[in-house]
N, C-alpha and C positions, 0 to 999 in steps of 0.2 A: 172537403179536404181533410187528410188524416195526419196527425202529429206522430212522428216517429223518432227514433233514436238510433244512430249507428254505434255498434259495439265491436271493438277490436277482439281479436281471437282470445286474448287472455281475459277479456271482460264477459265472456259468455258464461256467466255465473248467476245463481239465484239471487245474490245480493244486487247485481246490476239489473236484473230483470225487475226486482222490487223498486229499485230507484227509478226506472223508467215509468212504472205504473204510478208511483208516488208523484212524479213530476207532470203527469197528465198524459203520457204517450200510450198510444194503442198498438203501435207497429215497431218492429225492429229491422234494421238493415244489418245483416250479418257480414263480418269480415272473417273469412277462413284463412286468409294469407296471414302468416305471423311476420309482420314487417320488422319486428324488433329482435328476431331470432339471431342470436350470436353477434348482435350489433354493438360495438364498443362505444359509439357516440350518439346513441338513440335511445334515451331513457323511456321507460314504458308509461310514465306518468303524464304524458302529453301526447299529442298527435305525432306521428312519425316526422321528424325533422332532420336529424343528423346534423352535420356541419356543411358548410357551403359546397364542398365537393366530395364528401365522405358518403359511403353507402349506408343505407338504412340497416341491412342485416343480410343473412344468408337465405337464399330461396330454398324451397323444398325439393327433395329428390325428384327427378324427372318422372320416375315410375309410381310415385306415391299419390296418385289421384284421390280426391275426396270421394269416399264411398257413398252409396245410396243409404246404407245403414247409418253412417255418420250424419248425413243431412236429415234423415228422419228422426234420429235421436235428438239433435239440436232443435229441430222444429217442435218436437213433442215437449221438450223442456220449456221452451218459450211459450207455447200454447197453454201448458199447465200453469204458467205464471199469469195467465190471463191476457196474453199478447198475441199478435199475429206476426208471422215472418213475412216481410214485404219483398225481400230479395237478398241475394249475395252481391257483395261489392268487391270487384277486382278478381282476376285470375292470378294465380301465383306464377311468377316469372319462370320457375322451374318447370312448369307444365307447358309453356308455349314460347319460349325465348326465340326458337328458330323460325316461328311465324313472324315475329317482329324483325328479325335479322335476315329472314329469307335464306336460312342455313340448311345443312344437309339433313337435319331431322325434322324438317318442316312437315313432311307427309305424316310421319308418326304423331307429331304434336296437334296437327288438325284433328286427328282421330281423338286425341286427348280431350280437346274442347268439345267435340261432338258428344263424347261420352259424358262429360260433365253436364252439358246441357240436357242431355236425355235423362240423366239421373236427377237433375233439378225438376224436370217435368214430372218424373214419377213421384218425387217427394212433395210435389205441390208447391214449389217455390217459383214464383212467376217472373222474376226479373234477375238479370245478370248485368251488373254495372261493370264497365271496363274502361281501361285507358289504353289507347293504341299509340305507344310512346316508347322510343328508345332510350332517351336520356331520363324520362320520368320527372318526378316532382323533385327538383334540385335547385341549387343556387339560393336557398333561403337561409335566414338566420332567425334566431329566437332570442328575446331579451325583454327587459322591462320598459317596452315601448308604449304600452297601452295606458288607458285612463287609470289613474291612481297607482301608476307603476306596475300594472298587471303584466304578466309575462305573456307576450304575443309574438306572432311570426310576421316576417316581412322580407323584402328584397331591397338591396342596395346596389344596383348596377347590374349589367349583363353578366352572364356566367358562361362564357365561351373560352376562358383561359386554359382549362384542363379538359382534354377529351375523355370519352368514355373508355375505361379499360376493357380490354378483351376478357371475356368471362363475366361481364356485368351487363345487365339490361334493366331499365326501369328503376334504377337505383338500388338494385339487389344483386348479389353475387350468386351466380348459378355454377361457376366453375372457377375455383381459385387457382387453377394451373395455367391460366392464360397469361400471355406476355404481349406487351405492346398495348396499342389503342385501336378501337374500332375506326375503320375509314368512314369519312363523311359520305352521306348519300344526298341525293336531291329531293326537294319536296315532291316532285312528280313520281319518284320512285316510291316514296313512303305512301303516297295515295294509291299507287298501284298495288301495294301490298295490302292495304286496307280493303280496297275493292275486291281483290281476290279472296281475302279472308271472308268477307260478308257473302260473297257469291256461293262459298261453300258451307258456311255456318247457318245462314239465315233460313234455308230450306228445313234444316234440322230443328231449329228453333221454333219455326212455324208448326211442325208436326208435334213438338214436345209442349207447346203452349208457353214458351218463354220468351220474354222480350229482352233483346240486347239493348243495353243503354250506354251510349258512349259519353264519357266525360270529357269536356274540353281540356286543352293543355294548361296545366298550372305549374309554374307561372306561364302566362300566354305570350311568349316570346316567339319571334320567327325561328330562331335556332336556340338551343341550349347545349352546352358542352360539344359544339360543332356538329350537332345533329339537327335535322329539320323538325318542325313541329306541324301537326295537322290542323288543329282548330285553335288558332290564336287570334281571330277576329269573329265577331258574332255571325257574319254571313257564311262563314266556312262550315258551320253546322249544316247548312242546307246541302252543301256539296256531299257531305257524309250520308245524309238522308237520300239524296238522289242517286248514290252509288248503288243501291240496292233497295228500291222502293218496296216497302213492306210495313205492316203494322208492327212487326216484330223487330224492325230496325229503327230503334228509338233513341231517346236522349236521356242522359243523367244530367239534368240542367243544373249547373252550379252558378248561382247568382254572383257570388264573390269573384269567381274567375271571369265571368262576363264583364263585371265592373272594372276589373283590372285591365281590360283590353283598351288599346289605344284608338280604335275606331268604333263607329256604331254607337247605339244607345241601348242600355240595358233594359229599359222599359219596352222599346220597340221589339227587342229580341224575345223577351218573355212573352209579349203579345203575339208575335209571329208564330213561334213554335207551339204555344198552348193553343192558338186557334187551329192549328193543323192536327191537334191531338197526338203530338209526337213526343210529349214529355212523359217518360216512364215514372220518374220521381225527381224531387228537388233537393238540392243542397242550398240551404239558406245561410249566408255569411255575409257581413259587411266589411268594407275595406275603405281606407283613404289613400288616394293616389292611383297612379297608373304604373304598369310595368315600364322601366325596370326599378321604379321607386315606389313602393307602396307598403302599407302596414294593415294587417287584419285588425278589426276593432270589435267592440261590443256591438250587438245587433242594432242598438238604438242610436249610434253616434257616427256612423260612417257617411260615405258619400251617397249611399243608396237610401231612398225612401221606402223602406220595407213595408209599410202600410199600402203604399201604392203598388208594389209588386204582388202582394197578397190580394189586392183588390182586383188586379188584372187577371190573375189566376181564377179567382172566383167568378168574375164575369164571364170568362171564356170556358167555364164548365170543367175545369181541372178538378178531378176528385181523387187524385193519387196522394201519395205520402210525401210529407215535407220533413227533412231532418235538419238539425242545426249545423252539420258540417263541422267546422272547427269553431272554438270560442277562446277568448283570452282566459288565462288561468287567474282565479281570484285568490286573494291572500287569506288563506284558511288552511285547515288540516286536510280538506278535500278539494284542491283547486280545480280539478277537471269536473267534479260533480257540481260545484258551485257555478262554474261558467256555463255548463250545459243547462242547469236549472233556470238561470237567468234568461237565457235565450228561449228555452221552452215556454217560460211563463209569458214572455213577450208575444210568442206565436200564438199561444192559446188564447190570450186576451184579445189579440186583433182578430183571430178567426171567429171568436164568440160574438164580437161585435158585428162582423160581416154577416154572420148567420142571423143575428137578431134583426139587422137592418133589412134582410131579405124576407124573413119569415115572421118577424115580430118577437117580442120578448117571451121567454119561457114562463110558464105559470109559476109563480113564487120566487122568480129571480130578479124581477125588475127592481126592486128596492135595494138589492144587495149586490147587483153586478157592479164590479169596479170600473167597467168600461162603458158604462152607459150613464146618460145624464141623471143627476140626482133629482128626486122630487121634492127635497126640502134642504134646509141649511146643514152644512157640514159642521160636526162637532169639532173638527180640528182646525177649521178656519180656511181649509183648502179643499174645495170640492173636487170631485171626479172630473175627468175631462168632458167637455162638451164636444159634440160631433157636428160638423157641418159638411155640406157637399159642395164641391167646385167642379168646374168643367174638365180640368186636366187630372185632378186627383179626386177619384170617387169618394174617398174618405180623407178627413183631415181631423186630427185631434188637437184641441187647444186647451191648455190648462187654465182654470179659472184663477183670477187674481185674489190672493188672500185679502181679507178685510179685518180691520181692527176697529171696534166700537162703531161699527157701521160706516167707517171711512176707509178708503184705500190709503195704505201707508205711503 
């Protein structure tokens, strides 16, 4: 498995590439959509949140597709920094809104997506993550809800009070001249639109060598803003895969979103889809609670046993990229950086332990690894974690009890 970092459009800079290297990442997931563009309630120093029913920002012009030269330039900059580009996450709503809405410009916008996929293939970018959603990521709030009063994101009740305005899709405005609200559609109609999309795009993706990776609906409610959702329970991912069987029809598997779902089991879901080889890349995020009441948490304190998740992926041979997704913001001058570094440190430590368990310790690392049993007494009085195997959790970490004067306190 490879440790990566997702960078928003305004973070595609040398400084952020250096940060990724310093934190131990080898890969970057690139966001070319500017979610924050002209958004009045969506500050750039955190993940895009907005307010409960406010839009993130303004979508790109329908005709301003990402060029091959742009993709190659960004890829070259990232590679020059010693990193690899693992994929692009999300399509700009301005490029494909009538595919989601089944509107009059659908045919033109299918060609837009085909062009983007072909350009990605020419640029050597292997994955396109996407959300097939009308309402998008909405209905959430941010506040000091996390450990130590860290700023984090959550949901407090359903979000069906305010419909989606005309001219808006996936929480971004593509036309500010619209009046009224979008009519509600059925779940079956939304699935019909996805199937038609996949039937037209997957053959192009196969030729281009690009995997499309579907993110589940976040928050995973049956409806949001009076519009249906596609993947709001773990088993619904299978329906998306079966809609167009192909290696290039894959998943952007979000552990946090799966954990927020009200049915199923997050460990079973990760096991099921990783055994099928259908995971293109992974979002790793922990949460407490289920929709419509949950909070995002630090990686080490939520409802999900992340060691168990990574163990399942390792056992099933997943060798793709894992990125932190969102993290709480920490109290310092660089809250986004600190939150990401905390999660990346957790990930790299666990992955190093899994690797060592399988292949044995690396030469020269055994006495210094912070995630392996110590050969001698600790100078601090608290030794590194010991590791034991259990039947349901292949790895389990147990901290040693501090000792004073040879006796337990």
